[in-house]
C-alpha atoms as an extended CHARMM CRD file, in Angstrom:
* protein
*
       171  EXT
         1         1  UNK       CA             -0.0380000000       -0.2280000000       -0.0260000000  PROA      1               0.0000000000
         2         2  UNK       CA              1.3370000000        3.4170000000       -0.7740000000  PROA      2               0.0000000000
         3         3  UNK       CA              1.4840000000        6.3420000000        1.5260000000  PROA      3               0.0000000000
         4         4  UNK       CA             -1.6310000000        8.2710000000        1.8270000000  PROA      4               0.0000000000
         5         5  UNK       CA              0.4340000000       11.7650000000        2.2070000000  PROA      5               0.0000000000
         6         6  UNK       CA              2.4990000000       12.3830000000       -0.4550000000  PROA      6               0.0000000000
         7         7  UNK       CA              6.1240000000       13.7760000000       -0.0840000000  PROA      7               0.0000000000
         8         8  UNK       CA              5.8760000000       17.0930000000       -2.1970000000  PROA      8               0.0000000000
         9         9  UNK       CA             10.0190000000       16.3810000000       -2.9630000000  PROA      9               0.0000000000
        10        10  UNK       CA              9.1480000000       13.3130000000       -5.1200000000  PROA      10              0.0000000000
        11        11  UNK       CA              7.9840000000       13.7180000000       -8.5350000000  PROA      11              0.0000000000
        12        12  UNK       CA              4.1890000000       12.1800000000       -9.6940000000  PROA      12              0.0000000000
        13        13  UNK       CA              6.0870000000       10.3890000000      -12.2600000000  PROA      13              0.0000000000
        14        14  UNK       CA              7.8120000000        8.6970000000       -9.0060000000  PROA      14              0.0000000000
        15        15  UNK       CA              4.5810000000        7.4490000000       -7.5630000000  PROA      15              0.0000000000
        16        16  UNK       CA              2.6040000000        4.6830000000       -8.2870000000  PROA      16              0.0000000000
        17        17  UNK       CA             -0.1520000000        4.2730000000      -10.9230000000  PROA      17              0.0000000000
        18        18  UNK       CA             -3.6280000000        5.4510000000       -9.6950000000  PROA      18              0.0000000000
        19        19  UNK       CA             -6.6280000000        2.5550000000       -9.7920000000  PROA      19              0.0000000000
        20        20  UNK       CA             -9.0470000000        4.1820000000      -12.3600000000  PROA      20              0.0000000000
        21        21  UNK       CA            -12.8340000000        3.7000000000      -11.5040000000  PROA      21              0.0000000000
        22        22  UNK       CA            -13.0710000000        0.7630000000      -14.1440000000  PROA      22              0.0000000000
        23        23  UNK       CA            -10.3060000000       -0.8690000000      -12.8810000000  PROA      23              0.0000000000
        24        24  UNK       CA            -11.7200000000       -0.5800000000       -9.5570000000  PROA      24              0.0000000000
        25        25  UNK       CA            -15.2190000000       -1.9930000000      -10.3890000000  PROA      25              0.0000000000
        26        26  UNK       CA            -13.3000000000       -4.7990000000      -12.4160000000  PROA      26              0.0000000000
        27        27  UNK       CA            -11.5000000000       -6.0910000000       -9.0720000000  PROA      27              0.0000000000
        28        28  UNK       CA            -12.2490000000       -7.8510000000       -6.4970000000  PROA      28              0.0000000000
        29        29  UNK       CA            -15.3400000000       -6.0870000000       -4.7520000000  PROA      29              0.0000000000
        30        30  UNK       CA            -13.5790000000       -5.9630000000       -1.5120000000  PROA      30              0.0000000000
        31        31  UNK       CA            -10.8570000000       -3.9920000000       -3.2310000000  PROA      31              0.0000000000
        32        32  UNK       CA            -11.0090000000       -0.3740000000       -2.3480000000  PROA      32              0.0000000000
        33        33  UNK       CA             -9.7870000000        2.1720000000       -4.8030000000  PROA      33              0.0000000000
        34        34  UNK       CA             -7.4150000000        5.2460000000       -3.8740000000  PROA      34              0.0000000000
        35        35  UNK       CA             -6.3400000000        7.9500000000       -5.2390000000  PROA      35              0.0000000000
        36        36  UNK       CA             -3.8380000000       10.1550000000       -4.0560000000  PROA      36              0.0000000000
        37        37  UNK       CA             -4.7690000000       14.1890000000       -3.5970000000  PROA      37              0.0000000000
        38        38  UNK       CA             -1.5880000000       16.2800000000       -3.3030000000  PROA      38              0.0000000000
        39        39  UNK       CA             -1.8470000000       18.9260000000       -0.8300000000  PROA      39              0.0000000000
        40        40  UNK       CA             -0.7410000000       22.2490000000       -1.7540000000  PROA      40              0.0000000000
        41        41  UNK       CA             -0.5170000000       25.6460000000        0.5710000000  PROA      41              0.0000000000
        42        42  UNK       CA              0.4110000000       28.9310000000       -0.8330000000  PROA      42              0.0000000000
        43        43  UNK       CA              1.8460000000       31.8540000000        1.1770000000  PROA      43              0.0000000000
        44        44  UNK       CA              1.7540000000       35.5760000000        0.6610000000  PROA      44              0.0000000000
        45        45  UNK       CA              4.6080000000       38.1810000000        1.6580000000  PROA      45              0.0000000000
        46        46  UNK       CA              3.7310000000       41.8560000000        2.5250000000  PROA      46              0.0000000000
        47        47  UNK       CA              6.0140000000       44.5280000000        2.3690000000  PROA      47              0.0000000000
        48        48  UNK       CA              5.5770000000       48.4270000000        2.2700000000  PROA      48              0.0000000000
        49        49  UNK       CA              7.2480000000       51.4450000000        0.6600000000  PROA      49              0.0000000000
        50        50  UNK       CA              7.2300000000       55.2220000000        0.9910000000  PROA      50              0.0000000000
        51        51  UNK       CA              5.3690000000       57.0220000000       -1.2240000000  PROA      51              0.0000000000
        52        52  UNK       CA              5.4510000000       60.6680000000       -1.3080000000  PROA      52              0.0000000000
        53        53  UNK       CA              2.2670000000       61.9370000000       -2.2740000000  PROA      53              0.0000000000
        54        54  UNK       CA              2.4250000000       65.8440000000       -1.1690000000  PROA      54              0.0000000000
        55        55  UNK       CA              4.2890000000       68.2400000000        0.7170000000  PROA      55              0.0000000000
        56        56  UNK       CA              3.3340000000       70.3240000000        3.7450000000  PROA      56              0.0000000000
        57        57  UNK       CA              4.5970000000       74.0210000000        4.7200000000  PROA      57              0.0000000000
        58        58  UNK       CA              3.8250000000       75.2550000000        8.2380000000  PROA      58              0.0000000000
        59        59  UNK       CA              4.1400000000       78.9330000000        9.6260000000  PROA      59              0.0000000000
        60        60  UNK       CA              3.0430000000       80.8070000000       12.1280000000  PROA      60              0.0000000000
        61        61  UNK       CA              1.6520000000       84.4660000000       11.8520000000  PROA      61              0.0000000000
        62        62  UNK       CA              1.4200000000       86.7240000000       15.1510000000  PROA      62              0.0000000000
        63        63  UNK       CA             -1.7260000000       89.1040000000       15.3240000000  PROA      63              0.0000000000
        64        64  UNK       CA             -2.1150000000       91.7680000000       17.9020000000  PROA      64              0.0000000000
        65        65  UNK       CA             -5.5300000000       91.9970000000       19.9280000000  PROA      65              0.0000000000
        66        66  UNK       CA             -6.2310000000       95.1720000000       21.9880000000  PROA      66              0.0000000000
        67        67  UNK       CA             -8.5550000000       93.9970000000       24.8490000000  PROA      67              0.0000000000
        68        68  UNK       CA             -9.5140000000       95.9610000000       27.9490000000  PROA      68              0.0000000000
        69        69  UNK       CA             -7.6510000000       94.1240000000       31.1980000000  PROA      69              0.0000000000
        70        70  UNK       CA             -9.9810000000       94.4020000000       34.3110000000  PROA      70              0.0000000000
        71        71  UNK       CA             -7.9200000000       94.0090000000       38.0000000000  PROA      71              0.0000000000
        72        72  UNK       CA             -9.0790000000       95.4570000000       41.3270000000  PROA      72              0.0000000000
        73        73  UNK       CA             -5.8130000000       97.9610000000       42.7180000000  PROA      73              0.0000000000
        74        74  UNK       CA             -5.1940000000       99.2320000000       46.2780000000  PROA      74              0.0000000000
        75        75  UNK       CA             -3.9830000000      102.4220000000       47.2290000000  PROA      75              0.0000000000
        76        76  UNK       CA             -3.1770000000      103.2020000000       50.5320000000  PROA      76              0.0000000000
        77        77  UNK       CA             -2.7810000000      106.9240000000       51.8760000000  PROA      77              0.0000000000
        78        78  UNK       CA             -0.7530000000      107.9100000000       55.3970000000  PROA      78              0.0000000000
        79        79  UNK       CA             -2.3810000000      110.2120000000       57.7430000000  PROA      79              0.0000000000
        80        80  UNK       CA             -0.2900000000      111.4560000000       60.2740000000  PROA      80              0.0000000000
        81        81  UNK       CA             -0.9310000000      113.3890000000       63.5510000000  PROA      81              0.0000000000
        82        82  UNK       CA              1.5080000000      114.6740000000       66.0290000000  PROA      82              0.0000000000
        83        83  UNK       CA              0.2820000000      114.4810000000       69.3440000000  PROA      83              0.0000000000
        84        84  UNK       CA              2.2690000000      116.6910000000       72.1320000000  PROA      84              0.0000000000
        85        85  UNK       CA              3.2020000000      114.8740000000       75.4590000000  PROA      85              0.0000000000
        86        86  UNK       CA              5.7250000000      116.7790000000       76.9950000000  PROA      86              0.0000000000
        87        87  UNK       CA              6.0960000000      114.0170000000       80.0240000000  PROA      87              0.0000000000
        88        88  UNK       CA              9.8110000000      112.9000000000       81.5480000000  PROA      88              0.0000000000
        89        89  UNK       CA             10.1050000000      109.3660000000       80.9680000000  PROA      89              0.0000000000
        90        90  UNK       CA             12.6830000000      106.8620000000       82.3480000000  PROA      90              0.0000000000
        91        91  UNK       CA             13.0920000000      104.6020000000       79.4140000000  PROA      91              0.0000000000
        92        92  UNK       CA             12.3850000000      104.9270000000       75.9950000000  PROA      92              0.0000000000
        93        93  UNK       CA              8.5960000000      103.6910000000       75.1030000000  PROA      93              0.0000000000
        94        94  UNK       CA              8.2120000000      101.0510000000       72.4690000000  PROA      94              0.0000000000
        95        95  UNK       CA              6.9870000000      101.8090000000       68.8880000000  PROA      95              0.0000000000
        96        96  UNK       CA              3.6620000000       99.9600000000       69.6100000000  PROA      96              0.0000000000
        97        97  UNK       CA             -0.0720000000       99.5060000000       67.4850000000  PROA      97              0.0000000000
        98        98  UNK       CA             -3.3040000000      100.4390000000       69.2190000000  PROA      98              0.0000000000
        99        99  UNK       CA             -6.2340000000       99.2200000000       66.4870000000  PROA      99              0.0000000000
       100       100  UNK       CA             -5.4690000000      100.5610000000       63.3240000000  PROA      100             0.0000000000
       101       101  UNK       CA             -3.0210000000      103.2620000000       64.8060000000  PROA      101             0.0000000000
       102       102  UNK       CA              0.6300000000      102.7030000000       65.0950000000  PROA      102             0.0000000000
       103       103  UNK       CA              2.5710000000      105.1050000000       67.6330000000  PROA      103             0.0000000000
       104       104  UNK       CA              6.1620000000      105.7830000000       67.0600000000  PROA      104             0.0000000000
       105       105  UNK       CA              7.3710000000      107.7960000000       70.2580000000  PROA      105             0.0000000000
       106       106  UNK       CA              9.5790000000      110.7210000000       69.5230000000  PROA      106             0.0000000000
       107       107  UNK       CA             12.4080000000      111.0690000000       72.1280000000  PROA      107             0.0000000000
       108       108  UNK       CA             14.5560000000      114.3420000000       73.1700000000  PROA      108             0.0000000000
       109       109  UNK       CA             16.7400000000      114.6070000000       75.7950000000  PROA      109             0.0000000000
       110       110  UNK       CA             16.6480000000      118.1400000000       77.6100000000  PROA      110             0.0000000000
       111       111  UNK       CA             19.6920000000      119.3060000000       79.3160000000  PROA      111             0.0000000000
       112       112  UNK       CA             18.8930000000      120.2660000000       82.9200000000  PROA      112             0.0000000000
       113       113  UNK       CA             20.9550000000      119.9210000000       85.8510000000  PROA      113             0.0000000000
       114       114  UNK       CA             20.4600000000      116.7210000000       85.5380000000  PROA      114             0.0000000000
       115       115  UNK       CA             19.6210000000      114.5560000000       82.0670000000  PROA      115             0.0000000000
       116       116  UNK       CA             16.2370000000      113.8370000000       82.0470000000  PROA      116             0.0000000000
       117       117  UNK       CA             14.2780000000      112.0970000000       79.4710000000  PROA      117             0.0000000000
       118       118  UNK       CA             11.3120000000      113.7430000000       78.3450000000  PROA      118             0.0000000000
       119       119  UNK       CA              8.5890000000      112.1470000000       75.8860000000  PROA      119             0.0000000000
       120       120  UNK       CA              8.1490000000      115.2380000000       73.5370000000  PROA      120             0.0000000000
       121       121  UNK       CA              5.7420000000      113.5910000000       71.2110000000  PROA      121             0.0000000000
       122       122  UNK       CA              3.8700000000      110.7770000000       69.9200000000  PROA      122             0.0000000000
       123       123  UNK       CA              3.4160000000      109.9360000000       65.8170000000  PROA      123             0.0000000000
       124       124  UNK       CA             -0.3260000000      108.4530000000       65.4330000000  PROA      124             0.0000000000
       125       125  UNK       CA              0.0430000000      107.1760000000       61.9530000000  PROA      125             0.0000000000
       126       126  UNK       CA             -3.3490000000      105.7940000000       60.9170000000  PROA      126             0.0000000000
       127       127  UNK       CA             -3.5010000000      103.5050000000       57.3890000000  PROA      127             0.0000000000
       128       128  UNK       CA             -6.9550000000      104.0910000000       54.9270000000  PROA      128             0.0000000000
       129       129  UNK       CA             -6.7790000000      101.8000000000       52.2360000000  PROA      129             0.0000000000
       130       130  UNK       CA             -9.5870000000      102.1600000000       49.5040000000  PROA      130             0.0000000000
       131       131  UNK       CA             -9.7160000000       99.7310000000       46.2490000000  PROA      131             0.0000000000
       132       132  UNK       CA            -11.1070000000      100.6520000000       42.9830000000  PROA      132             0.0000000000
       133       133  UNK       CA            -11.5080000000       98.9650000000       39.7660000000  PROA      133             0.0000000000
       134       134  UNK       CA             -9.9070000000       99.9290000000       37.2910000000  PROA      134             0.0000000000
       135       135  UNK       CA             -9.9670000000       99.1170000000       33.2280000000  PROA      135             0.0000000000
       136       136  UNK       CA             -6.5380000000       99.6920000000       31.0750000000  PROA      136             0.0000000000
       137       137  UNK       CA             -5.7570000000       98.6600000000       27.3930000000  PROA      137             0.0000000000
       138       138  UNK       CA             -3.5040000000       96.0180000000       26.5990000000  PROA      138             0.0000000000
       139       139  UNK       CA             -2.2080000000       94.6210000000       23.5730000000  PROA      139             0.0000000000
       140       140  UNK       CA             -2.4590000000       90.6840000000       23.7020000000  PROA      140             0.0000000000
       141       141  UNK       CA             -0.5620000000       88.6720000000       20.9470000000  PROA      141             0.0000000000
       142       142  UNK       CA             -1.8930000000       85.3510000000       19.3640000000  PROA      142             0.0000000000
       143       143  UNK       CA             -0.4830000000       83.2200000000       17.0420000000  PROA      143             0.0000000000
       144       144  UNK       CA             -2.1720000000       80.8800000000       14.7240000000  PROA      144             0.0000000000
       145       145  UNK       CA             -0.6320000000       78.2480000000       12.3490000000  PROA      145             0.0000000000
       146       146  UNK       CA             -1.0020000000       78.5410000000        8.4340000000  PROA      146             0.0000000000
       147       147  UNK       CA             -0.7320000000       74.8720000000        6.8740000000  PROA      147             0.0000000000
       148       148  UNK       CA              0.2670000000       74.8200000000        3.3100000000  PROA      148             0.0000000000
       149       149  UNK       CA             -0.5520000000       71.4360000000        1.7140000000  PROA      149             0.0000000000
       150       150  UNK       CA              1.3740000000       70.5490000000       -1.5400000000  PROA      150             0.0000000000
       151       151  UNK       CA             -0.3700000000       67.4620000000       -3.3820000000  PROA      151             0.0000000000
       152       152  UNK       CA              1.1760000000       65.1800000000       -5.6920000000  PROA      152             0.0000000000
       153       153  UNK       CA             -0.6880000000       66.6420000000       -8.7000000000  PROA      153             0.0000000000
       154       154  UNK       CA              1.0020000000       70.3580000000       -7.7490000000  PROA      154             0.0000000000
       155       155  UNK       CA             -2.3180000000       71.7790000000       -6.6080000000  PROA      155             0.0000000000
       156       156  UNK       CA             -1.6860000000       73.9080000000       -3.3070000000  PROA      156             0.0000000000
       157       157  UNK       CA             -4.4050000000       74.0020000000       -0.6510000000  PROA      157             0.0000000000
       158       158  UNK       CA             -4.3500000000       76.3320000000        2.7460000000  PROA      158             0.0000000000
       159       159  UNK       CA             -5.5090000000       74.9570000000        5.9320000000  PROA      159             0.0000000000
       160       160  UNK       CA             -5.4980000000       77.4450000000        9.0630000000  PROA      160             0.0000000000
       161       161  UNK       CA             -5.8800000000       76.4350000000       12.2520000000  PROA      161             0.0000000000
       162       162  UNK       CA             -8.3760000000       77.7800000000       14.2510000000  PROA      162             0.0000000000
       163       163  UNK       CA             -6.9100000000       79.6590000000       17.1040000000  PROA      163             0.0000000000
       164       164  UNK       CA             -9.4600000000       78.8530000000       19.6110000000  PROA      164             0.0000000000
       165       165  UNK       CA             -9.4820000000       75.4430000000       19.3100000000  PROA      165             0.0000000000
       166       166  UNK       CA             -6.0040000000       74.5680000000       17.6570000000  PROA      166             0.0000000000
       167       167  UNK       CA             -7.7350000000       72.2070000000       14.9150000000  PROA      167             0.0000000000
       168       168  UNK       CA             -7.5410000000       72.9200000000       11.5980000000  PROA      168             0.0000000000
       169       169  UNK       CA            -10.6370000000       73.0730000000        9.5170000000  PROA      169             0.0000000000
       170       170  UNK       CA            -12.2130000000       69.8400000000        8.2390000000  PROA      170             0.0000000000
       171       171  UNK       CA            -11.2720000000       68.3950000000        4.5600000000  PROA      171             0.0000000000
């Protein structure tokens, strides 16, 4: 009996002859006709290559836009009040704060028969803070990209990106 799976390296001439249907019918009824069918497989190879379909040029353009800038600013005014004291003290009083008033002692040495420390006056400094809203015109710069595509047929197409979304327009 022959091998049911043919060897692909053997030629068809080297294989045993195949019984034909008439020969199979004429032979012993217990004999089974055999036919060898070769199994063949194909394979495909996929490659890729680069093809230039067009060129792209990107440039940026800077636009200036004048807008009003809103801001809150504070202005601080200082009010100085001189308060005469004319009192003799043993040591110099420290600078102190009474509410929103800063008190700075002003001292003077007076020559008498003996030297005494006299508190001449105090400076009472009060702060007033005012807040106002101002509008100042400012110039802002924005850039946008301009993309120029050149198709392979030489036709130029301009795409300008939307500065709000940075996306080019749909094609």
